[in-house]
C-alpha positions, 0 to 999 in steps of 0.5 A: 539509517544504516546503508548496505549497498551492493556492488553487482557484477551485472550491469543495468540492461534494457531495450535499445530504445531506452538505453540512452534516455536520461532519467526524468525528474518527477519529484516536487512539492504538491503545490509546485507542479512541474512539466514532466517530459517523458519519452519512454512509452507507457505499459511496456512488457519487456522480456529477457532470456539467458542460458547458463551452464551448471556443473553441479548443484551441491552448493546452493545457487542464488540470484540477486535481482531487481528491475524497474518497475517490476519483474517476474522471474522464471527458471527452466519454465517455472515461476520463481518469484516477483519484485522488487518492493517499490523504492526510490532510485537512490535507495532501490531494492534488490531481492536475493532468491535461493533458486537451487531447487529450480536448476539442474546440472547442465544447461539452464534457462533464465527468463524474466518478464519486466514491466515499465508502467510509465504512469504517474501514480501511487504504485511505483516511482514510474513515469521517469523514463527509468527501465531496466533489469539487473541480476547476478546469478551466483554459486558461492562466490562464483558468478554463473551469469549476470545481466550484460549484453549477452542477454537477449531481449524484446518487447512482449507482443501479446499485451495491448492496452485497452485503457488505464483504470483506477486512479491511473493505477494500472492498464486494462489489457487485451492479451493475445495468445497468438503472439510470438512471445507466448511461452517465452519462459519455456526451455527451448523457446526460439529466441533467435530473432531477439536482439541483444540487451543494451546497457543503460547509460544513465543508471543512477541507482543505489542498491540495497537488499529488500528489508521485507519478505518476498510475496507468497501466493495461494492457488484457490478454486471457485467455491461456486462455478457455473459453466455455460457454452458461451458464458461461465461464472466463478465465485471465489468466496471472498475478495482476494488480491491476485490473478485469474488463472484460466485455461481454455480452447476456442477457434483462432482469433476468438475473443473472450471478454473477462469481467471481474468484480467484488460484488454482484449486480441485482440481476446476479451479474458481476459488477465490473464497473466497481464502486472504487472508480475502477473498471475490470473489463478485459479481453483475451484472444485465443490461438486455437490451441489450449491457451493459458491466460497470462495476467501480469498486474493484479486485481482485487476481486471475488467474482469472474464472468467469462463471455464469448460469442462462440462456444468456449471450452474452459479446461481450468479456472482458479485464482492466484492470491498474492500477499505478504507472508502472514502468521497470526500470533495473537488471539482476541481477548474478548469472548463476545460473538460480535467482537470476535466477528470484527476480529476475524474480519480484520485479521483476514483483511491483513492476511490477504491484503498486505502486499509489498507495501501497506496499501490503503485500497487494492483497486483505486490507488494501490499505493502506500499512504503514511496515515493509513499505513501507520495504523495498518502497519501497527496492526500487522506487527501486533498480529505477526510480530514482523515489524519489517513492513512497518520499518519500511513504511517509516523509512520510506516516509523519512526519505521523502525529506529530499523533496520537502522536510515536512515529508510527502505522504505517498511513498515511494512513488512518483505521485506527489501529495501532502497531508498535514496530519500524516507525518505527525503520526510518525512519533507515535508509530516509532513508539509502537515500533519500540514497544513491539520490538524493544529495538531502541537503536531503530528509534535512535537512528531516526529520532533526528529525522523526526525533529527535522520534520517537526522543526519544519512545521514550527518554522513554516506554520507556527504563530507567536503562541506556538499554534500552527495555521495557514498550512499549505498542506491539506488537512484531512481531519477525517474521510470522506468529507461527509464524515467530519461531523460538520467540522467548521473549517474550510479544509483547502486541498489545493492551496493555502488554508487560511486560519487556525483549526483544532485537529491539526494542532491537536496532532501537532501538540500530540506529536511533540508530547510523544517526541518528549517521551521518545527523548526520555527513552533515549536519555536525551533532553526533551524535544520541546516544552509543551505546557505553553502549547497546551495552554494556547490550545485550550485558550483557542478552542476550549469552551468552558461553559460546555466543557468541550472544544470548538473547531476554530477560535472563531466558531462555536461549533462542537464536533467529534473530531474537534474533541476526540483528538484532544482526548487522544492526546490528553489536551483536556483541561479538567476531568469534567471535560474528559467526561463530556468528551466521553459522553459526546462519543457515546451520543454521536452516530457512527456515520457522522465520523469515519476511521481517523476520528473513530481511532482517536475515540478508541485510543482516547477511551483506552487512555481513560481505561474506558474498556466498556465504551471501547467495546461499545464502539467496536461492536456498534451495528453502524461500524464494522458489524455493518460491513459484515451485515453488508457481506464484507469478507474483508474490511471496506473503506468507510462503514458501508458500501454506500458510505461514500461515492467511490467506496473500496471494498478492500481497504486495509486501514479499517483493520486497525480494530485489532489494536483494541481487541488484543493486549499489546501495550497500546497505552504507551504508543498512541495515547 
């Protein structure tokens, strides 16, 4: 993969308390946990300010900037942008921003709010004692200012944590508008008491330009607003990802409780104890003047309840929705109203859901899963023609080979998880990438890494007949567990699962078959012969009397997952077997399986040219239309609000329906 490292004039700066800390190792295989001895406190909001002079603006001015974990940049009191997209320290991203319109001749003020979360989760590579800021501000070839010890810094005293929420995903905050640092971004702010930034001694980064675009934002007003003296309510009409914007006035020290949620309770109040194991209840302390709420981390919400024990004068309320730039270039190929409803739901979800990475859900994990992301990034690329998010997902997954050749499935982050099927989706995703972009060079540069991943599966898990088993990686099959159609194998999540089962071998053989197709595209020898593997698969799992596949060699149980993936990857031995699988798909109720199996059904039916059967699945009242019937404005996790114990009501993976609702070459990629 090409490397484009940048040499900065600036140096990595941080607070003095973090300057001498060595990075902490957080990477390991899931079943080989290790102690993580962290010294840097969690939830640090660290501010930086720097003045710089500008003679003229005839030539454009840019800033190259990055921070760990994250930054928000202000120039002359105006918000500019935020980032970077998460990355591993050895391949860390910086942003290049045109700031010409934000500066003027004379003295200018640069203000940067950085954040070190410090939690081990799926959001960032954090909890590793790495924090800091790096920037070069340039005009042409001339550096006007850079990160060095002339920059002033201090901890923001307005943010106090209440508790972490989600899966240790973010901190609930108590924001105090009386704090000294409020307004730090403004020109003329008094920073005379701030300390000089310190140089980070053990900075082990390599920097690369971020390959994806900066986030964009939209300012939204409530579609319904109810104002009261002590309590107000706002409905923004749909679930978004972003920040509440609020200006209000009350007495000094007045506490305002803010509750956000994705739905309402039966009595019409905001359900802030959300289904997705996330609690959105925060506090705001007023100064006595006109105050503005300053949230740093985003939330996924539609409704807001604002309450105080004293009269509160609200001057303005809105929502800043953040998302990846999105322009839809495709149309739904069907005219049926039900299918167009599904199309619109999925398109809207991709429009407002994608952030710096493809996330599975916006509230609970807030991270990028390879399996979910493979389907979602393909859908995004089909709609927009922009493959950069897909390319980043592929490359971040392949970079995890430094942890294990079999790859991790959450990346880039400090949470270590392995799911056996997810890396096996990569050959199909590379095929989709080439089909959509025509870029054979991208495939060629990554082909060897795919062979290494598959070689590791064969070396560790393959029996004499070539089938794999006794995996020390969890096999998800489908999720939640109740949606596996009673799949008859003990899918161990935290140890070795003894035995051989159907679905993982279907994925494994399907990946090898696709690798052979990719090798042919690259004019290389086939990766591996598959006829013997396909015979072994049928010998182990095929029931010739029923013309269907069993879940394991020992079991007589027939499940839809055990047959849908065989259909998807062309592993059925006869046309009669294919017909029986198609019949099984039609007979199985929607709630018996979830998104992976449904995808396999749709793609397998596409393989056979069964368009009407595909349409029947897509327009089934128990799937996407059930979400819409239950009030969805974006795709849920699972088919309904009560389909699992911790349902996310903004889950991007289910937007993959668009792959089957427009023509783009599906037949070459996943089938």
